[in-house]
C-alpha positions in Angstrom: 64.5 148.7 136.2 68.5 148.0 135.3 70.4 147.2 132.7 73.7 145.2 132.2 74.2 141.6 130.8 70.5 141.1 131.0 68.7 143.6 128.9 66.0 144.3 131.4 65.7 143.3 134.2 61.7 144.1 135.7 61.3 144.6 139.4 58.0 144.4 141.7 58.5 145.6 145.3 62.5 145.6 144.8 62.7 142.0 143.8 64.0 141.2 140.4 60.7 139.3 138.4 61.0 139.2 134.7 64.1 139.3 132.8 63.3 140.5 128.9 66.0 139.9 126.0 65.3 142.2 123.5 66.7 141.2 119.8 66.9 144.0 117.4 63.4 144.3 115.4 65.4 143.1 111.6 66.0 139.1 114.1 63.0 137.4 112.8 60.3 135.5 115.0 58.9 133.1 112.6 56.3 130.7 114.2 52.4 129.2 113.0 50.1 130.6 114.6 46.5 130.5 115.1 43.7 132.6 116.7 42.4 130.2 118.7 46.2 129.0 120.1 47.3 131.8 122.7 50.1 129.5 123.7 52.7 127.4 122.5 54.5 124.6 123.8 58.3 125.8 124.3 59.7 122.2 123.6 57.6 122.3 120.3 57.6 124.6 117.5 59.4 127.5 119.0 62.6 125.7 120.1 62.5 124.2 117.0 63.0 127.4 115.0 66.9 127.5 115.1 66.7 131.7 115.9 63.9 131.4 118.6 65.5 128.8 120.2 68.8 130.9 120.8 66.9 133.9 122.5 64.8 131.5 125.0 68.0 129.9 125.6 69.5 133.2 126.2 67.3 134.6 128.3 66.5 131.3 130.2 70.2 131.0 131.1 69.8 134.5 132.2 66.8 133.8 134.4 68.6 130.6 135.9 71.9 132.7 136.7 69.6 135.4 138.7 66.6 133.2 140.2 64.4 135.3 138.1 60.9 133.2 137.3 59.9 135.2 134.1 61.1 135.7 130.9 60.1 138.0 127.8 61.9 137.5 124.4 61.0 140.1 122.0 61.9 141.9 118.8 59.7 144.3 119.1 56.9 142.8 117.0 56.5 139.8 118.3 56.6 138.9 122.4 57.6 134.7 123.9 56.5 134.7 127.1 57.2 132.0 129.5 58.2 130.7 132.6 61.6 130.2 132.5 62.6 128.4 136.2 60.5 125.7 137.3 59.4 123.1 140.3 56.7 121.1 138.8 58.3 120.2 135.5 61.1 120.9 132.7 60.8 124.2 132.0 60.7 122.6 128.3 57.8 121.0 129.0 56.1 124.2 130.1 54.0 126.6 127.5 54.7 130.2 126.4 52.0 132.9 126.0 53.1 134.4 122.6 51.6 138.2 121.0 52.8 137.5 117.2 52.8 141.1 116.4 51.8 144.4 117.0 49.0 144.5 114.8 47.8 141.5 117.4 48.6 143.0 120.5 46.7 146.6 119.3 43.8 143.9 118.7 44.1 142.0 122.1 46.0 145.2 124.4 44.1 143.9 127.5 45.5 140.5 127.5 48.8 142.1 127.0 47.7 144.3 129.4 46.6 142.0 132.0 49.8 139.9 131.8 52.7 142.0 131.7 51.7 145.9 133.1 53.4 146.6 136.4 50.1 146.5 138.2 49.1 142.8 136.6 52.6 141.6 137.5 52.9 142.6 140.7 49.0 141.1 141.7 50.5 137.6 140.5 48.8 137.2 136.9 51.8 135.8 135.8 52.0 133.2 138.4 48.2 132.4 137.5 48.9 131.9 133.4 51.9 130.2 134.3 51.8 129.1 137.9 52.4 125.3 138.8 49.0 123.3 139.4 50.8 120.8 141.8 47.4 119.8 143.5 44.2 119.1 141.7 41.1 120.6 143.3 40.5 119.1 146.4 37.1 118.5 148.3 38.0 119.8 152.1 35.6 118.7 154.4 35.5 119.8 158.2 34.5 117.7 160.9 32.4 120.7 162.7 30.8 120.9 159.5 29.4 117.7 159.5 28.5 117.4 162.9 25.2 117.5 163.9 24.6 120.4 166.4 27.9 121.0 165.9 27.0 125.0 167.0 25.4 123.7 170.4 26.0 125.6 173.2 28.0 124.4 176.2 26.2 124.5 179.4 28.1 126.4 181.9 29.7 124.9 185.0 27.2 125.4 188.2 29.2 128.4 189.7 28.6 130.2 186.6 25.3 132.1 187.4 26.9 133.2 191.2 30.5 133.9 189.6 28.4 136.1 187.0 28.1 139.7 189.0 30.9 138.9 190.7 33.1 138.3 187.1 31.2 142.3 186.1 32.5 143.6 189.3 36.0 142.4 188.9 36.8 140.4 186.2 36.3 142.5 183.5 37.0 146.3 182.5 36.9 148.3 186.0 36.8 151.8 183.8 33.2 152.2 184.4 32.2 150.8 188.0 30.7 152.7 190.5 32.5 151.2 193.1 35.7 154.0 194.2 37.0 150.6 195.9 37.1 148.6 193.0 39.6 150.8 191.1 41.4 151.7 193.6 42.2 148.1 195.3 42.4 146.0 191.5 44.7 148.8 189.4 47.8 147.7 188.8 49.9 150.3 187.8 53.7 149.5 186.5 55.9 151.4 184.3 56.9 150.0 180.4 56.3 146.1 181.0 59.6 144.2 181.8 58.6 140.2 182.4 61.2 137.8 183.3 60.3 134.3 182.3 63.2 132.5 183.7 61.3 128.9 182.8 61.6 129.9 179.2 64.6 132.3 178.9 62.7 135.4 177.6 62.1 138.8 178.7 58.8 140.3 177.7 58.6 143.9 177.1 56.0 147.1 176.3 58.1 149.6 175.1 57.4 152.6 173.2 57.5 152.1 169.4 60.3 153.0 167.4 57.5 155.5 165.8 56.7 157.3 168.8 59.6 157.3 170.1 61.3 159.1 167.5 58.5 161.7 168.0 59.6 162.4 171.6 56.8 160.1 173.3 57.4 159.5 177.2 56.6 156.6 179.3 53.8 157.1 181.4 54.7 156.5 185.1 52.7 156.0 188.1 52.2 155.2 191.8 50.1 154.3 194.0 49.1 158.1 194.7 50.7 160.2 191.5 50.6 159.6 187.8 54.0 161.1 187.2 54.9 163.1 184.9 51.5 163.0 183.3 49.7 164.3 186.5 52.3 167.1 186.3 51.6 167.7 182.7 47.5 168.3 183.5 48.9 170.7 186.6 50.6 172.7 184.5 47.7 172.8 182.0 45.0 174.1 184.3 47.2 176.3 185.6 48.9 178.0 182.2 47.8 180.7 180.6 47.1 179.0 177.0 45.6 175.4 176.4 47.5 172.3 175.6 47.3 168.7 174.1 48.0 165.7 175.3 48.1 162.3 173.7 47.5 158.7 175.6 48.3 156.3 173.8 49.0 152.4 174.3 48.3 149.4 172.5 44.5 147.0 172.6 43.2 146.9 175.9 46.2 147.9 177.5 44.2 149.8 179.9 43.8 153.8 178.9 40.1 154.3 179.6 40.8 152.7 182.9 43.9 155.0 183.6 42.3 158.2 183.0 39.0 156.8 184.7 41.0 155.7 187.7 42.9 159.6 187.4 39.6 160.9 187.4 38.1 159.0 190.6 41.8 158.8 192.7 44.7 160.0 192.2 43.5 162.9 189.9 40.5 164.1 191.7 41.6 166.8 194.1 43.0 168.8 191.6 40.1 168.4 189.1 38.0 169.1 191.4 39.3 171.8 193.5 40.8 173.3 190.8 39.2 172.9 187.0 35.8 171.9 185.3 36.7 169.0 183.8 34.5 166.3 180.9 34.5 163.1 179.8 33.5 162.9 176.5 33.3 158.9 175.4 33.3 158.9 171.5 31.6 155.2 171.8 28.0 157.3 171.7 29.0 159.7 169.0 27.0 160.4 166.4 28.1 159.0 163.0 27.7 161.5 161.0 31.1 163.7 160.9 29.2 166.6 160.5 27.6 166.3 164.0 31.0 165.3 165.5 31.4 169.1 167.0 27.9 169.9 168.3 27.7 166.3 169.8 31.3 167.5 172.0 29.5 170.9 173.0 26.6 168.8 173.4 28.2 166.4 175.9 30.5 169.5 177.5 27.1 171.3 178.4 25.3 167.7 179.6 27.8 167.4 182.3 28.2 171.1 183.2 24.7 171.3 183.8 25.0 167.5 185.7 28.1 168.1 188.2 28.5 171.6 188.3 26.2 172.5 190.7 28.4 174.9 192.5 29.8 176.2 190.5 26.7 177.2 188.8 27.8 178.6 185.4 24.4 179.0 184.1 23.2 182.3 185.5 21.5 184.8 183.9 23.7 187.4 184.7 26.2 185.0 183.5 24.6 184.1 180.2 24.1 187.7 179.4 27.9 188.2 179.9 28.3 185.4 177.4 26.1 187.5 174.7 27.1 190.9 175.9 28.5 192.3 171.9 24.8 191.2 171.1 22.9 192.4 173.8 25.4 195.3 173.3 24.3 195.5 169.3 20.3 195.5 170.4 20.6 198.5 173.2 22.4 200.3 170.3 19.1 199.5 167.7 15.6 198.1 168.6 16.0 197.9 171.9 17.6 201.8 172.4 14.0 203.5 174.3 14.4 200.7 177.0 16.2 200.9 180.5 18.9 198.2 181.1 17.9 196.0 183.7 13.9 197.1 183.6 11.5 194.4 183.5 10.7 195.0 179.7 13.7 195.0 179.2 14.8 191.6 180.1 11.7 190.6 179.2 12.8 191.5 176.0 15.7 190.2 175.8 14.8 186.4 177.3 13.9 184.9 173.4 17.1 186.0 172.3 18.9 184.4 174.9 17.3 181.6 174.7 17.6 181.6 170.6 21.5 181.9 171.4 21.8 179.4 173.6 21.1 176.9 170.5 23.9 177.3 169.3 26.2 175.6 171.3 29.3 175.8 169.4 29.2 179.3 170.7 27.3 179.1 173.6 29.5 176.6 175.5 33.1 177.8 174.8 31.7 181.5 175.8 30.6 179.9 179.2 33.2 178.1 179.6 35.7 181.3 178.7 34.0 182.8 182.2 35.3 179.9 184.4 39.2 181.4 184.8 38.5 184.7 185.0 35.8 184.6 187.3 35.7 180.9 189.3 40.2 180.9 188.6 39.4 177.1 187.3 41.0 175.6 184.2 38.9 173.3 181.8 40.0 169.9 181.2 38.8 168.2 178.8 39.3 164.0 178.4 38.5 162.6 174.7 38.1 158.8 175.0 37.6 155.7 172.9 38.7 158.0 169.3 40.3 155.0 167.9 36.9 152.3 168.4 35.7 154.6 165.0 37.2 154.9 160.9 40.4 156.1 160.8 39.2 159.1 158.7 36.9 160.0 161.6 39.4 159.7 164.1 41.2 162.4 162.2 38.8 165.0 162.2 38.4 163.9 165.8 42.0 165.4 166.6 41.1 168.1 164.4 38.5 169.1 166.8 40.4 168.5 170.0 43.0 171.1 169.0 40.0 173.7 168.1 38.2 172.7 171.3 41.8 173.6 173.1 42.3 176.5 171.0 39.0 178.2 171.8 38.5 177.7 175.7 41.9 177.1 176.4 41.7 173.6 178.0 43.4 170.8 178.6 42.6 167.9 176.3 43.8 165.1 176.8 43.3 162.6 173.6 43.2 158.9 174.0 43.8 156.2 171.2 45.9 153.3 170.3 49.3 153.7 168.8 48.0 152.7 165.2 45.2 155.1 164.8 47.4 157.6 166.0 50.4 156.2 162.9 47.6 156.7 160.3 46.9 159.8 161.2 50.0 160.6 161.6 50.9 159.2 157.9 48.2 161.2 156.8 50.0 164.5 158.0 46.7 165.2 160.3 49.2 165.3 163.5 52.4 167.0 161.6 51.0 170.9 162.1 50.4 170.6 166.0 52.8 170.1 168.7 51.0 167.6 171.5 52.7 165.9 174.2 52.6 162.3 173.7 52.8 159.5 176.8 52.6 155.5 176.3 50.8 153.6 178.8 52.6 150.3 179.3 50.1 147.3 179.4 50.2 145.8 183.3 51.7 142.2 184.5 49.2 139.8 183.7 49.8 138.1 187.2 50.0 140.9 188.9 46.8 142.2 187.4 44.8 138.6 187.9 46.3 138.2 191.4 44.9 141.6 193.1 41.2 141.3 191.7 41.4 137.6 192.9 42.6 139.0 196.3 40.2 141.7 196.4 37.2 139.2 195.5 38.3 136.6 198.0 38.4 139.5 200.8 34.8 140.7 199.6 33.8 137.6 200.1 34.6 137.2 203.5 32.9 140.0 204.5 29.2 140.3 205.7 26.4 139.5 203.4 25.3 143.0 203.9 28.8 144.1 203.1 29.6 141.6 199.8 25.9 141.6 198.4 26.0 145.6 199.0 29.2 145.7 196.6 28.4 142.8 194.3 24.5 143.3 192.8 22.9 141.2 191.1 20.3 139.1 194.0 22.0 135.8 193.4 22.5 134.1 196.9 26.0 133.4 196.9 28.2 130.3 197.9 30.6 131.9 199.0 32.9 128.9 200.4 32.6 127.3 197.2 33.6 130.4 194.8 36.7 131.3 197.4 37.7 127.8 197.7 37.4 127.8 193.4 39.6 131.2 193.6 41.9 129.9 195.7 42.5 126.8 193.7 43.0 128.7 190.3 45.4 131.5 191.8 47.4 128.9 193.5 47.9 126.3 190.7 47.9 128.8 187.7 49.7 131.3 189.0 52.3 129.9 191.8 52.2 126.4 190.7 51.9 125.8 187.2 54.1 128.2 185.0 52.3 127.0 181.5 49.3 128.4 182.6 50.6 131.8 182.6 52.6 131.3 180.3 49.9 130.8 177.8 47.8 133.6 178.8 50.5 136.5 178.9 52.2 135.5 175.3 48.4 135.2 173.9 47.4 138.1 175.1 50.4 140.4 175.7 49.3 143.6 176.2 46.0 143.3 175.1 44.2 142.8 179.0 40.8 142.8 178.0 41.1 139.8 175.8 43.3 138.6 178.9 40.4 138.8 181.3 37.8 137.6 178.9 40.4 134.3 179.2 40.4 134.1 182.4 36.5 134.7 183.1 35.5 132.3 180.0 37.7 129.6 182.0 35.9 130.6 185.6 32.4 129.7 183.7 33.1 127.5 180.9 31.1 124.0 181.3 34.4 122.4 180.0 36.3 123.4 183.3 35.2 121.1 186.4 34.5 122.7 189.4 32.6 119.9 190.8 35.6 117.5 190.4 38.0 120.8 191.6 36.3 121.3 194.9 35.9 117.7 196.1 39.6 117.3 195.5 40.6 120.4 196.9 38.4 119.6 200.1 39.7 116.0 200.0 43.4 116.5 199.7 43.7 120.1 200.9 45.0 121.3 196.9 44.2 120.8 193.5 46.2 122.1 190.2 44.9 122.7 187.5 46.7 120.9 184.4 47.6 122.8 181.4 45.6 121.0 179.4 42.4 121.4 180.9 42.8 125.6 180.8 43.4 125.3 177.2 40.3 123.5 176.5 38.2 125.8 178.5 39.3 128.5 176.8 39.5 127.2 173.1 35.3 125.8 174.1 34.5 129.1 175.8 30.6 127.9 175.8 30.5 125.8 172.8 30.4 121.9 172.8 32.8 121.9 169.8 35.8 124.4 168.6 34.9 126.4 165.6 38.0 129.0 165.3 35.5 131.8 164.1 34.0 131.5 167.7 37.2 130.8 169.8 40.1 133.4 171.0 42.6 130.5 169.9 43.8 130.1 165.9 44.1 126.8 164.2 47.4 126.9 163.0 46.2 123.9 160.5 44.1 125.8 158.7 44.1 125.5 154.5 42.3 127.3 152.3 41.5 127.0 148.5 43.9 128.8 146.9 47.0 127.4 144.8 49.2 125.0 146.8 47.8 125.9 149.8 49.3 123.8 153.0 48.1 123.1 156.5 51.8 124.1 157.2 51.6 127.5 155.5 51.2 129.2 159.0 54.3 127.3 160.6 56.2 128.3 157.9 56.0 131.9 157.9 56.1 131.7 161.7 59.1 130.1 161.6 60.5 132.3 158.6 60.0 135.6 160.4 61.3 133.7 163.9 64.2 133.2 161.6 64.6 136.9 160.9 63.8 137.6 164.9 67.3 139.1 164.6 67.7 141.2 162.4 67.7 145.2 162.7 66.2 147.2 160.4 64.1 150.6 160.3 61.0 149.7 161.3 62.5 147.8 164.5 64.6 144.7 165.4 62.8 141.3 163.8 61.1 143.0 161.0 60.8 141.9 157.5 59.9 143.4 154.5 56.4 141.7 153.6 57.2 141.4 149.5 60.7 139.9 151.0 58.2 137.0 152.9 55.7 136.5 150.0 58.9 136.1 147.1 61.1 133.6 149.8 57.5 131.1 150.1 56.6 131.7 146.7 59.8 130.3 145.1 59.8 127.2 147.3 56.0 126.2 147.0 54.7 128.6 144.4 51.4 129.8 146.5 51.6 133.1 146.4 47.6 133.6 147.5 48.2 131.4 150.0 50.9 133.2 151.5 48.9 136.9 151.4 45.8 135.7 153.0 47.8 133.3 155.8 49.7 136.7 156.8 46.6 138.6 156.8 44.7 136.0 159.0 47.6 136.1 161.5 47.7 139.8 161.5 44.0 139.9 162.6 45.0 137.6 164.9 48.5 139.1 166.2 50.6 136.3 165.8 52.2 138.6 163.5 52.1 142.5 163.8 52.9 145.4 160.7 55.0 148.3 161.1 51.7 150.4 160.7 50.4 148.5 164.0 47.3 147.8 162.6 45.6 144.8 163.0 43.0 144.9 160.0 45.4 143.0 157.5 48.7 143.8 155.7 47.3 146.3 153.4 49.1 149.4 153.4 52.3 147.6 155.0 55.7 147.4 154.1 57.1 145.2 157.3 55.9 142.6 159.6 57.4 140.5 162.4 56.3 137.3 164.4 54.5 138.5 168.3 54.9 136.8 171.3 51.8 135.0 170.6 52.9 133.8 167.2 55.9 132.4 168.9 54.3 131.0 171.7 51.9 128.7 169.2 54.8 128.1 167.3 57.1 126.9 169.5 54.5 125.9 172.7 50.7 125.5 171.9 51.5 123.5 168.9 52.8 120.8 170.2 49.9 120.3 173.1 47.5 117.3 173.3 45.1 119.5 174.4 45.6 121.6 171.3 45.7 119.5 168.8 42.6 117.5 170.0 40.6 120.4 169.7 41.4 122.1 166.5 41.5 118.9 164.3 37.7 119.8 165.0 37.8 122.5 162.6 40.5 121.6 159.9 39.9 121.2 156.4 40.7 117.2 154.9 41.4 116.5 151.9 41.2 113.3 153.1 37.3 112.1 153.3 38.4 108.8 155.3 40.2 110.7 158.2 37.6 113.0 158.3 34.9 110.9 158.8 37.1 108.7 160.8 37.5 111.6 163.0 33.7 112.6 162.9 32.9 109.3 164.3 35.2 109.2 167.5 34.0 112.4 168.6 30.3 111.1 168.4 31.6 108.2 170.5 33.6 110.7 173.3 33.1 114.2 172.9 35.1 117.4 174.7 33.9 117.4 178.2 31.5 114.7 180.3 33.9 112.1 181.6 32.4 110.3 184.5 35.5 109.0 186.8 35.4 105.3 186.1 34.9 106.4 182.1 37.8 108.6 182.4 41.1 106.3 181.3 39.1 104.8 178.5 37.1 108.0 177.1 40.6 109.7 177.0 42.2 106.5 175.0 39.8 107.5 172.5 40.9 111.2 172.4 44.3 110.0 172.0 43.6 107.6 169.5 41.8 110.4 167.3 45.1 112.9 168.1 47.4 110.1 166.3 45.3 109.9 163.5 45.6 113.5 162.8 49.3 113.3 163.0 49.1 110.5 160.8 47.1 112.5 158.2 49.4 115.4 158.9 52.8 113.4 158.6 51.4 111.7 155.0 50.5 115.5 153.8 54.2 116.9 155.2 55.8 113.9 153.1 54.0 114.3 149.9 55.0 117.8 150.1 58.5 117.3 151.1 58.7 115.3 147.6 57.1 117.1 145.7 59.1 120.5 146.3 62.4 118.6 147.6 62.3 120.0 150.6 64.6 117.7 151.7 67.5 119.0 150.0 67.0 122.8 150.7 69.0 124.4 153.3 65.9 126.8 154.6 63.9 127.3 157.7 60.4 126.6 155.6 62.0 123.4 154.3 62.6 122.3 158.0 60.0 119.0 159.2 57.0 119.8 161.8 55.2 116.6 162.4 57.9 114.4 163.9 58.5 117.1 166.9 55.1 117.2 167.2 54.5 113.5 167.5 57.2 113.5 169.7 56.0 116.0 172.3 52.5 114.5 172.1 53.4 111.0 173.1 54.9 112.3 176.4 52.1 114.2 177.5 50.0 111.5 176.6 51.8 109.0 178.9 52.1 111.7 181.6 48.3 112.7 181.3 47.5 108.6 181.2 49.6 108.3 184.0 47.7 110.8 185.8 44.7 109.1 185.5 45.1 105.9 186.6 46.7 107.4 189.7 44.2 109.9 190.6 46.6 112.2 191.3 45.1 115.8 189.8 46.6 117.2 192.8 49.9 116.3 191.5 51.7 119.2 189.7 51.7 119.1 186.3 55.5 118.7 184.8 56.4 120.9 182.0 58.1 118.4 179.5 58.2 121.4 177.1 60.7 124.0 178.5 63.8 121.7 177.7 62.9 120.8 174.3 62.3 123.8 172.6 65.0 124.3 169.6 66.7 127.1 168.8 65.4 129.5 171.5 67.9 132.5 171.8 69.0 133.2 175.5 67.4 136.6 175.8 64.0 137.0 173.7 62.3 140.5 174.1 58.9 141.9 172.5 57.0 145.0 172.9 53.7 146.0 172.9 51.4 142.6 171.3 54.7 140.7 171.5 56.6 141.7 168.7 60.5 140.8 169.0 62.6 144.0 169.7 66.0 143.4 171.2 68.4 140.6 172.1 70.4 142.0 174.8 70.6 141.7 178.4 70.3 144.2 180.7 
């Protein structure tokens, strides 16, 4: 709150929200009031009373000068609350909520509180009371909801059964593969990722987040035969007298588990096997009750000690007696004092005690491991993995448990967790009492990762049946030549000739290699991927180039006949809710707003903007607070936008947001693609029932796949037609909003036209695809008309984990 020419200016999230004009108590506010009338029209009785009109016009002028929407006029007893700035009508035509006396306020205090308290204003209650009702309640209809058998599964292509064991072995998570050869051949290691994409004037990097950099986190460097500073830290911990805690931090799908498994089985195997007893505790199988957490860890360690370490075998009777020496000495001084130590009767007598003591794992296991260093000269190493799959409060307890394990057994303990999990726990002060060394693992370059796996798969298929079938279990006969040819087509066209496809995967999945591999595997097996056509042309002409629209359609549909956003990795940018003034363009406008601020430096990092500021900027133009909040949460969950907390669950608790490489790619590239537009329209809500019915009829006539060569052009023309109808509908919506909000008179990025740019791009692609089909030239390299048509691209776009824009300076 601040006092000045205005009597009071009330702030919400550092934004001026309400002006209060407070007159002396003796100034009369007289107006007729009946219990049934909570509100009065401003242009009626209120403005006809001289004293009231003067104070209302005075506070209204303050609001107009300061750009503040809501006003309160009061003499201490009577309160008049109204909206001073409106876009939908003259402000005088609006209404005011009145509280005529203090007695009335006491009797109706809940109403008063729910309108003017800080929590109520922050929650948008003034917006609900006085908000513009630009749109009547709409009947939104989706094509997908009115299609018969809308959730019909799509039959996968004919190679999918043969590809399945190969995908499980090579093109999925390789962390748990028994074949060491897979880890050696398919693991891609790199320093902080830096992708220079000349074709889009962009540089994508996976760097250490600011909050980790401030705490001394180190980049994880590795090569073919070492794990760099991480390996040195583990070696030092094994040989040192005291335990140490190491944190391995990285983004979603960055390969933390794979790194640990590779270290254990390859580059760190000699050190671990010769100089330590080591354990891998996976919290994916941990009990849900936090009280069972510590017994779970000791039980896992004991089970691995018994299964992995036949030599040196620690659980000898002699060692167990050493472990419980204090307890045995106490017995020897009391009830066993008459027995000779080591005699048969003594051994028989102490056996029940030893068995009972061994059941107390949190005492037994640490003491047993305590014998390792002095008697075997071995260190203890504990890897704790998949911590971030659990709730934040659970993760904090696991970290405290890791500290306890480290302290009790002097172990080198490595905890692998996501960056956002560490952030959440660190701001809860879980980590502040402890010193730990932190390593940040960067996501690998997807093109390197997938190329190495394709080459390994092709090499494996070229070997004898005995060797290849021994590695690829599954028992299904393989058409090796067909699979090899298919993989060659994919490798050559996607990662050598058609940069659009590689860009699509890298931008959307940046940092999340798990998702990228899932997308790639989806394309290999999807029924929308016409394998036979590709193989026929490849064998006839010696080459085949996968078109971008073919690849995108396969990814968007997966194993479904129709697109439904909730079942697809690809987001519908034209999603529209039922909130007040919700729009098909809210998502694109938010992304445009964030991109416009991508170069701003803030304490949170480059490109961040206050969440409250985004909401306010959108609300000032479109009066759609609830729509913006819902859309921001959706974009964060789908990772088109990231928060300063690195949480992917929503914007709750986050003060700042910024666009990711996925959000940038969607708004700059993908939204312009014919293949994208032709699919998302199936799950877009329409408030024009004729449009929805026409698009549904078109889908009945021509589905997403299933084109015979002789019908291909005609069926494609139908798909062109429905995209045209979709764009016509969106253009009508945009024209309506332009007139309603006066967008053509605004100098703002959120007011810029959208649909005409999409239409121009679509028409270029339509003409190219039609020509390609007519000439039957699938082996012709696809041009990239969009690469030079993006307005306002920075000369260099640098993004960190999950693609958030971080810097703009060239090396």
